[in-house]
C-alpha positions in Angstrom: -64.5 -37.8 28.7 -61.4 -36.0 29.9 -60.5 -32.4 28.9 -56.8 -32.1 28.5 -54.1 -29.4 28.0 -50.7 -30.4 26.5 -47.8 -28.1 27.2 -44.4 -28.2 25.3 -42.2 -25.5 23.9 -41.0 -27.8 21.1 -43.6 -27.7 18.4 -42.9 -31.1 16.9 -43.2 -32.7 20.3 -46.3 -30.8 21.1 -48.0 -31.8 17.8 -47.1 -35.5 18.4 -48.5 -35.4 21.9 -51.7 -33.7 20.7 -52.0 -36.4 18.0 -51.6 -39.2 20.5 -54.1 -37.7 23.0 -56.7 -37.0 20.3 -56.5 -40.7 19.3 -57.4 -41.9 22.8 -61.2 -42.4 23.2 -61.1 -41.3 26.8 -59.9 -37.8 25.8 -62.9 -35.6 24.9 -61.0 -32.5 24.1 -57.3 -31.4 24.0 -55.6 -28.1 23.6 -52.0 -27.2 23.2 -49.8 -24.5 24.8 -46.3 -23.5 23.7 -45.0 -22.5 27.1 -45.9 -22.6 30.8 -46.9 -19.0 30.9 -49.5 -19.5 28.2 -50.6 -22.7 30.0 -51.0 -20.9 33.3 -53.3 -18.3 31.7 -55.4 -21.1 30.1 -55.6 -23.0 33.4 -56.6 -19.8 35.3 -59.6 -19.5 32.9 -60.4 -23.1 33.5 -60.4 -22.7 37.3 -62.5 -19.5 37.1 -65.0 -21.5 34.9 -65.4 -24.2 37.6 -65.1 -28.0 37.3 -68.2 -28.3 35.1 -67.7 -25.0 33.2 -67.1 -24.8 29.5 -63.4 -23.8 30.0 -62.7 -26.7 32.5 -59.5 -28.8 32.2 -59.1 -32.2 33.9 -55.5 -32.9 33.2 -52.3 -31.1 32.0 -49.6 -33.1 30.1 -46.6 -31.0 31.0 -43.0 -30.8 29.7 -40.4 -30.1 32.4 -37.7 -28.1 30.7 -39.0 -24.9 29.1 -37.6 -21.4 28.9 -38.8 -19.0 31.5 -41.4 -20.7 33.7 -40.7 -24.4 33.5 -43.0 -27.3 34.1 -42.0 -27.9 37.7 -42.6 -24.2 38.5 -46.0 -24.4 36.9 -46.9 -27.6 38.8 -45.8 -25.9 42.0 -48.1 -23.0 41.3 -51.0 -25.3 40.7 -50.6 -26.9 44.2 -51.8 -23.5 45.6 -55.2 -23.8 44.0 -58.2 -25.5 45.7 -59.1 -27.8 42.8 -56.3 -27.8 40.2 -56.2 -30.1 37.2 -54.2 -33.3 37.5 -50.6 -33.2 36.2 -48.8 -35.8 34.0 -45.2 -34.9 33.2 -43.9 -35.7 29.8 -40.2 -35.2 29.5 -36.9 -36.6 28.0 -35.3 -36.4 31.4 -35.5 -39.1 34.1 -33.8 -37.0 36.7 -36.9 -34.9 37.7 -39.1 -37.9 38.6 -38.7 -37.6 42.4 -39.4 -33.9 42.3 -42.4 -34.5 40.1 -43.8 -37.0 42.7 -43.3 -34.4 45.4 -45.6 -32.1 43.4 -48.3 -34.9 43.3 -47.9 -35.7 39.7 -50.2 -38.6 38.5 -47.5 -40.0 36.2 -44.1 -39.4 34.6 -43.8 -40.3 30.9 -40.5 -40.3 29.2 -39.9 -39.1 25.6 -40.0 -40.3 22.9 -43.6 -40.9 23.9 -45.0 -44.4 23.1 -48.8 -44.7 22.5 -49.1 -47.6 25.0 -47.2 -45.7 27.7 -49.3 -42.6 27.2 -52.5 -44.7 27.3 -51.4 -46.0 30.8 -51.1 -42.4 32.0 -54.5 -41.5 30.6 -55.9 -44.6 32.4 -54.6 -43.4 35.7 -56.0 -39.9 35.2 -59.4 -41.4 34.2 -59.5 -43.5 37.3 -58.8 -40.6 39.5 -61.4 -38.4 37.8 -63.9 -41.3 37.9 -64.2 -41.1 34.1 -63.6 -44.8 33.5 -64.0 -48.1 35.3 -60.8 -49.7 36.6 -59.2 -52.0 34.1 -57.4 -55.0 35.7 -53.6 -54.8 35.3 -52.0 -58.1 34.8 -48.9 -58.8 36.8 -45.7 -59.0 34.7 -43.3 -62.0 34.7 -42.4 -62.4 38.4 -38.7 -63.0 37.4 -38.5 -59.6 35.7 -39.6 -56.0 36.3 -40.3 -53.5 33.5 -38.3 -50.3 33.5 -38.3 -47.4 31.1 -35.1 -46.2 29.5 -35.2 -43.5 26.8 -38.9 -44.2 26.0 -38.2 -48.0 25.6 -39.5 -50.5 28.1 -36.9 -53.1 29.1 -37.2 -56.0 31.5 -34.6 -56.3 34.3 -34.1 -59.7 35.9 -35.0 -59.6 39.6 -32.0 -61.8 40.3 -29.7 -59.1 38.9 -30.9 -56.5 41.3 -28.4 -56.0 44.2 -30.4 -53.5 46.2 -33.2 -51.0 46.0 -33.2 -47.4 47.3 -36.4 -45.5 48.3 -36.9 -42.2 46.6 -40.3 -40.9 47.7 -43.0 -43.0 46.1 -40.4 -44.3 43.6 -37.7 -46.9 44.0 -34.3 -47.0 42.3 -33.2 -50.5 41.3 -29.5 -51.0 41.4 -27.7 -53.7 39.4 -24.0 -54.2 38.4 -24.7 -52.4 35.2 -26.5 -49.3 36.4 -29.8 -48.2 38.1 -33.4 -47.7 37.0 -36.1 -45.6 38.6 -39.6 -47.2 38.9 -42.8 -45.8 40.2 -43.3 -48.4 42.9 -42.9 -47.8 46.7 -40.2 -49.6 48.5 -42.7 -51.3 50.8 -44.5 -52.8 47.8 -41.2 -54.3 46.5 -40.4 -55.5 50.0 -43.7 -57.5 50.2 -43.4 -58.7 46.6 -39.7 -59.9 46.8 -39.5 -61.1 50.4 -39.7 -64.7 49.2 -36.9 -64.1 46.7 -34.4 -63.2 49.4 -34.8 -59.4 49.7 -34.7 -58.0 53.2 -35.1 -54.5 54.5 -32.0 -53.2 56.2 -32.9 -49.6 56.6 -36.0 -47.4 55.9 -34.4 -46.4 52.6 -32.8 -49.7 51.5 -33.9 -53.2 50.5 -31.1 -55.7 49.8 -30.8 -59.0 48.0 -29.2 -61.4 50.5 -27.3 -63.3 47.8 -25.6 -60.1 46.8 -24.3 -59.3 50.2 -20.5 -59.8 50.2 -19.7 -58.8 53.8 -21.3 -57.9 57.1 -19.3 -55.3 58.9 -19.3 -54.3 62.5 -17.5 -51.1 63.5 -17.9 -49.5 67.0 -21.5 -50.6 67.3 -22.3 -49.6 63.7 -23.4 -52.4 61.3 -23.2 -52.2 57.5 -23.2 -54.6 54.5 -21.0 -54.6 51.4 -23.1 -55.0 48.3 -20.8 -55.0 45.3 -18.5 -52.0 45.8 -21.1 -50.1 47.9 -21.3 -50.1 51.7 -24.9 -49.7 53.0 -25.8 -48.8 56.6 -28.0 -51.3 58.6 -30.4 -49.7 61.1 -30.5 -51.1 64.6 -34.1 -52.3 64.3 -33.1 -54.5 61.3 -29.7 -55.8 62.5 -30.9 -58.9 64.3 -33.2 -60.1 61.5 -30.4 -59.6 58.9 -27.8 -61.4 61.0 -30.3 -64.3 61.6 -31.1 -64.5 57.9 -27.4 -64.5 56.9 -26.6 -67.2 59.4 -29.4 -69.4 58.1 -28.2 -69.0 54.5 -24.7 -69.9 55.6 
């Protein structure tokens, strides 16, 4: 049973998060804190108590934007401890996801929080803490990939994705209508979508061959035009890309 601490300066959001966590059978106890300073004091007591002590905390569900010490500041402080609790960010802002990953967050849940999405975050924490057996995750429709937008899960057609950009352990999916951040490494998508015509052109970019409009050569530099965006092709990937384009032609 996991021992949790929820941190949010907005009382209605904190109460909703506490309610959802209390309803999860994997959560043994959950407390609330109205700001990061209060949370840090509580976590300090937990660390002094030890991992099996009565004050112990396994996971902190943490808002990002708070007055004074914010959630990212608190997570950064926790990395300095020998055995800190795990961190799950719960926020209305997608923009902090990469920084959250850099701070070793277990998950990044967008508000408004859905019960099913929070349950997935708890599952990840439980697995890391050894508090629950691994539950098989069924692969989604291979023609679509789920993305979160404003707390709503939508399904983006893989054929609509022009290119993918690596952002740490995340990937940003680009389409003609915008972009979406997903918690999947670029290497995973490369393996998954190779048969669908996606090819690595750079350590940071994966491109759909059928969305390449031009291959450009300029003073030994190779690039591709994908929509209105020009992307650099690294030397190690140039030959493979040219061969693939020639075969498609």
